[in-house]
C-alpha beads as a LAMMPS data file, in Angstrom:
LAMMPS data file: protein, C-alpha beads

107 atoms
106 bonds

1 atom types
1 bond types

-500.0 500.0 xlo xhi
-500.0 500.0 ylo yhi
-500.0 500.0 zlo zhi

Masses

1 110.0

Atoms # bond

1 1 1 -365.330 156.565 283.641
2 1 1 -362.230 158.274 282.432
3 1 1 -360.671 154.447 281.310
4 1 1 -364.659 153.607 279.857
5 1 1 -365.021 156.765 277.550
6 1 1 -361.361 155.513 276.070
7 1 1 -363.041 152.102 275.711
8 1 1 -365.642 153.668 273.722
9 1 1 -363.249 155.651 271.729
10 1 1 -361.384 153.975 270.931
11 1 1 -363.513 151.403 269.800
12 1 1 -365.536 153.544 267.439
13 1 1 -362.192 155.563 266.193
14 1 1 -359.794 152.773 265.631
15 1 1 -360.787 149.724 266.548
16 1 1 -363.953 147.644 266.001
17 1 1 -362.930 144.900 267.633
18 1 1 -361.665 146.756 270.824
19 1 1 -364.864 145.128 274.081
20 1 1 -365.768 148.533 275.017
21 1 1 -369.979 149.737 277.166
22 1 1 -371.970 150.372 274.035
23 1 1 -373.143 153.756 276.585
24 1 1 -369.880 155.472 276.252
25 1 1 -369.652 154.268 272.093
26 1 1 -369.594 157.639 269.935
27 1 1 -372.612 157.255 267.516
28 1 1 -373.708 159.145 265.289
29 1 1 -377.666 159.409 264.453
30 1 1 -379.382 160.876 261.685
31 1 1 -383.536 160.361 261.078
32 1 1 -384.446 158.515 259.179
33 1 1 -388.290 158.437 259.263
34 1 1 -388.999 155.024 257.827
35 1 1 -387.611 153.672 260.665
36 1 1 -389.092 155.766 263.199
37 1 1 -385.793 157.667 264.055
38 1 1 -385.778 161.108 265.059
39 1 1 -382.165 163.030 266.439
40 1 1 -384.226 165.301 268.834
41 1 1 -386.335 162.420 269.955
42 1 1 -382.739 160.981 271.154
43 1 1 -381.819 164.215 272.023
44 1 1 -384.666 164.138 274.684
45 1 1 -384.058 161.041 275.719
46 1 1 -380.762 162.579 276.395
47 1 1 -381.328 164.824 278.313
48 1 1 -384.688 163.510 280.817
49 1 1 -381.815 161.828 281.678
50 1 1 -378.713 163.376 282.577
51 1 1 -377.759 165.458 285.797
52 1 1 -376.630 168.447 283.954
53 1 1 -376.168 169.720 279.587
54 1 1 -373.902 171.543 277.583
55 1 1 -374.832 171.247 274.012
56 1 1 -373.359 173.267 271.226
57 1 1 -375.469 174.019 267.879
58 1 1 -374.398 175.643 264.712
59 1 1 -377.753 177.214 265.328
60 1 1 -381.330 177.274 266.248
61 1 1 -384.870 177.539 264.761
62 1 1 -387.860 178.646 265.861
63 1 1 -389.482 174.935 265.482
64 1 1 -386.646 173.220 267.176
65 1 1 -386.559 175.060 270.067
66 1 1 -390.092 174.890 270.994
67 1 1 -390.067 171.400 270.239
68 1 1 -387.691 171.484 272.972
69 1 1 -389.078 173.365 274.904
70 1 1 -391.457 171.245 276.639
71 1 1 -388.256 168.999 277.878
72 1 1 -385.984 172.401 278.677
73 1 1 -389.436 173.355 281.265
74 1 1 -389.029 169.696 283.568
75 1 1 -385.385 170.089 283.061
76 1 1 -385.889 173.207 284.904
77 1 1 -388.839 172.212 287.298
78 1 1 -386.440 169.451 288.262
79 1 1 -383.480 171.727 289.118
80 1 1 -381.033 170.977 286.326
81 1 1 -379.288 173.320 284.810
82 1 1 -377.435 173.019 281.353
83 1 1 -375.823 175.565 278.595
84 1 1 -376.869 175.903 274.435
85 1 1 -373.877 177.478 272.562
86 1 1 -374.840 178.457 269.553
87 1 1 -374.395 182.495 267.534
88 1 1 -376.392 184.672 265.354
89 1 1 -373.517 184.166 262.790
90 1 1 -374.624 184.597 259.167
91 1 1 -378.737 185.297 260.665
92 1 1 -379.298 181.997 260.411
93 1 1 -380.635 181.245 263.634
94 1 1 -384.040 182.643 264.534
95 1 1 -384.335 185.761 266.944
96 1 1 -387.166 183.920 268.875
97 1 1 -384.933 181.293 269.892
98 1 1 -382.422 182.912 270.676
99 1 1 -384.487 185.228 272.575
100 1 1 -386.661 182.663 274.667
101 1 1 -383.067 180.733 275.117
102 1 1 -381.404 184.178 276.676
103 1 1 -384.837 184.373 278.304
104 1 1 -384.294 181.194 280.826
105 1 1 -386.366 179.100 278.210
106 1 1 -389.433 180.488 279.847
107 1 1 -391.776 181.259 276.932

Bonds

1 1 1 2
2 1 2 3
3 1 3 4
4 1 4 5
5 1 5 6
6 1 6 7
7 1 7 8
8 1 8 9
9 1 9 10
10 1 10 11
11 1 11 12
12 1 12 13
13 1 13 14
14 1 14 15
15 1 15 16
16 1 16 17
17 1 17 18
18 1 18 19
19 1 19 20
20 1 20 21
21 1 21 22
22 1 22 23
23 1 23 24
24 1 24 25
25 1 25 26
26 1 26 27
27 1 27 28
28 1 28 29
29 1 29 30
30 1 30 31
31 1 31 32
32 1 32 33
33 1 33 34
34 1 34 35
35 1 35 36
36 1 36 37
37 1 37 38
38 1 38 39
39 1 39 40
40 1 40 41
41 1 41 42
42 1 42 43
43 1 43 44
44 1 44 45
45 1 45 46
46 1 46 47
47 1 47 48
48 1 48 49
49 1 49 50
50 1 50 51
51 1 51 52
52 1 52 53
53 1 53 54
54 1 54 55
55 1 55 56
56 1 56 57
57 1 57 58
58 1 58 59
59 1 59 60
60 1 60 61
61 1 61 62
62 1 62 63
63 1 63 64
64 1 64 65
65 1 65 66
66 1 66 67
67 1 67 68
68 1 68 69
69 1 69 70
70 1 70 71
71 1 71 72
72 1 72 73
73 1 73 74
74 1 74 75
75 1 75 76
76 1 76 77
77 1 77 78
78 1 78 79
79 1 79 80
80 1 80 81
81 1 81 82
82 1 82 83
83 1 83 84
84 1 84 85
85 1 85 86
86 1 86 87
87 1 87 88
88 1 88 89
89 1 89 90
90 1 90 91
91 1 91 92
92 1 92 93
93 1 93 94
94 1 94 95
95 1 95 96
96 1 96 97
97 1 97 98
98 1 98 99
99 1 99 100
100 1 100 101
101 1 101 102
102 1 102 103
103 1 103 104
104 1 104 105
105 1 105 106
106 1 106 107
């Protein structure tokens, strides 16, 4: 698996002609309402297929937490462990979202 990851990184960042598994290539994902692409939908899809997860975000909003809460509850029901690293630096994160995360994502 390490060689698959290395090949994917090499294709994405060094030489696009290197053949590698698409599943191991980093992707830049943005919201594109014209094409019906949402970053949140991509995150939820990835979470529903993981064995465990770690997410690091600069801040978390109430609406972002509320949208992810059902997915987080489903992962908890399935025994999928995960971590979300965020901060309250400059008070950008919503206190409600931080409280819910600290409570184990139970709402």
